[in-house]
DRENDO-1510 file (C-alpha; in Angstrom, 1 decimal, always signed):
<recs>
REC; n; res; u; v; w
REC; 1; MET; +9.5; -20.4; +5.9 .
REC; 2; ASP; +9.4; -19.9; +1.9 .
REC; 3; LEU; +9.6; -16.4; +0.9 .
REC; 4; TYR; +8.4; -15.7; -2.6 .
REC; 5; VAL; +8.9; -12.4; -4.6 .
REC; 6; GLY; +6.5; -10.4; -7.3 .
REC; 7; LEU; +7.8; -8.4; -9.3 .
REC; 8; ASP; +5.9; -5.5; -11.6 .
REC; 9; VAL; +8.6; -4.7; -14.5 .
REC; 10; SER; +7.7; -1.3; -16.3 .
REC; 11; LEU; +10.0; +1.0; -18.2 .
REC; 12; LYS; +10.0; +3.5; -15.6 .
REC; 13; GLU; +10.5; +1.9; -12.3 .
REC; 14; THR; +10.2; -2.3; -11.1 .
REC; 15; SER; +7.8; -2.5; -8.1 .
REC; 16; ILE; +8.5; -5.4; -5.8 .
REC; 17; SER; +6.3; -7.3; -3.2 .
REC; 18; VAL; +8.4; -10.2; -1.1 .
REC; 19; ARG; +5.5; -12.6; +0.6 .
REC; 20; GLN; +5.6; -15.0; +3.0 .
REC; 21; ASN; +2.8; -17.4; +4.4 .
REC; 22; ARG; +0.5; -15.3; +1.7 .
REC; 23; LYS; +1.0; -12.3; +3.5 .
REC; 24; ARG; +2.9; -9.4; +2.0 .
REC; 25; ILE; +6.3; -8.7; +4.5 .
REC; 26; TRP; +7.8; -5.7; +2.1 .
REC; 27; ARG; +6.8; -3.9; -0.4 .
REC; 28; GLY; +9.2; -1.7; -2.6 .
REC; 29; LYS; +10.3; +0.0; -6.2 .
REC; 30; CYS; +13.5; +0.9; -7.8 .
REC; 31; LEU; +15.4; +0.9; -11.1 .
REC; 32; PRO; +14.0; -1.4; -13.4 .
REC; 33; ASP; +17.5; -2.6; -14.1 .
REC; 34; PRO; +18.1; -6.2; -13.0 .
REC; 35; GLN; +21.2; -5.2; -10.8 .
REC; 36; PHE; +19.3; -3.0; -8.5 .
REC; 37; VAL; +16.3; -5.5; -8.5 .
REC; 38; ALA; +18.7; -8.4; -7.5 .
REC; 39; GLU; +20.6; -6.6; -4.9 .
REC; 40; MET; +16.9; -5.8; -3.4 .
REC; 41; ILE; +15.8; -9.7; -3.4 .
REC; 42; ARG; +18.9; -10.7; -1.4 .
REC; 43; LYS; +18.4; -7.5; +1.3 .
REC; 44; HIS; +14.5; -8.3; +1.5 .
REC; 45; ALA; +14.2; -11.4; +0.5 .
REC; 46; PRO; +18.0; -13.4; +0.6 .
REC; 47; HIS; +16.3; -17.1; +0.6 .
REC; 48; ALA; +13.4; -16.4; -2.0 .
REC; 49; VAL; +12.1; -19.7; -3.4 .
REC; 50; LEU; +10.7; -18.0; -6.2 .
REC; 51; ALA; +10.9; -14.2; -8.1 .
REC; 52; VAL; +8.4; -14.2; -11.3 .
REC; 53; PHE; +7.8; -11.4; -13.4 .
REC; 54; GLU; +5.1; -11.1; -16.8 .
REC; 55; THR; +6.6; -11.0; -19.9 .
REC; 56; GLY; +6.9; -7.7; -21.4 .
REC; 57; PRO; +9.6; -5.6; -23.2 .
REC; 58; LEU; +12.4; -6.5; -20.7 .
REC; 59; ALA; +11.6; -9.9; -19.5 .
REC; 60; THR; +14.1; -11.3; -21.6 .
REC; 61; TRP; +17.1; -9.1; -20.1 .
REC; 62; PHE; +15.7; -9.8; -16.3 .
REC; 63; HIS; +15.3; -12.9; -16.7 .
REC; 64; ARG; +19.1; -14.0; -18.3 .
REC; 65; LYS; +20.4; -11.1; -15.6 .
REC; 66; LEU; +18.7; -12.7; -12.4 .
REC; 67; THR; +19.2; -16.7; -13.7 .
REC; 68; ALA; +22.8; -15.5; -13.9 .
REC; 69; ASP; +23.0; -14.3; -10.7 .
REC; 70; ASP; +21.8; -17.4; -9.0 .
REC; 71; LEU; +18.3; -15.6; -8.3 .
REC; 72; PRO; +15.3; -18.2; -8.9 .
REC; 73; ALA; +13.6; -16.0; -11.6 .
REC; 74; VAL; +10.1; -17.5; -13.4 .
REC; 75; CYS; +9.0; -15.0; -16.5 .
REC; 76; SER; +5.1; -16.0; -16.7 .
REC; 77; ASP; +3.3; -15.5; -19.8 .
REC; 78; ALA; +0.3; -13.0; -19.1 .
REC; 79; ARG; -1.9; -14.3; -21.1 .
REC; 80; HIS; -1.5; -18.4; -19.9 .
REC; 81; ALA; -1.5; -16.8; -16.4 .
REC; 82; THR; -5.1; -14.9; -16.8 .
REC; 83; GLY; -6.7; -18.4; -18.2 .
REC; 84; ARG; -5.3; -20.2; -15.3 .
REC; 85; SER; -6.7; -17.5; -12.9 .
REC; 86; LYS; -10.2; -17.8; -14.8 .
REC; 87; ALA; -9.9; -21.6; -13.7 .
REC; 88; SER; -9.5; -20.9; -10.2 .
REC; 89; ALA; -11.1; -19.2; -7.0 .
REC; 90; PRO; -12.4; -15.3; -7.6 .
REC; 91; CYS; -9.6; -13.1; -7.1 .
REC; 92; SER; -8.2; -10.2; -8.9 .
REC; 93; PHE; -4.5; -9.8; -9.3 .
REC; 94; TRP; -4.5; -6.6; -7.2 .
REC; 95; GLU; -6.8; -7.7; -3.8 .
REC; 96; ASP; -4.1; -10.9; -4.1 .
REC; 97; ARG; -1.1; -8.5; -4.6 .
REC; 98; ASN; -2.0; -6.1; -1.9 .
REC; 99; GLY; -2.9; -8.3; +0.3 .
</recs>
């Protein structure tokens, strides 16, 4: 089964959510450093298909480091994601993130 990782990156901490078949199988937090995030992804989702996070002050650093570590990282522009979600079935980010 495919594993997907959602990252909520801030200057204080990074929240990590691992999903399989739309169900959260692990959730945790770590320091906002790509090295720590990469370790958590390898530990809890070693065969992740995709790791997604939104644009922000640390986005470029995270994307470069995670992809350099051969992790499938994608940075999503929050403004574009919001537009797409409005066009799709009604569901809030928090409802989807928390299962």
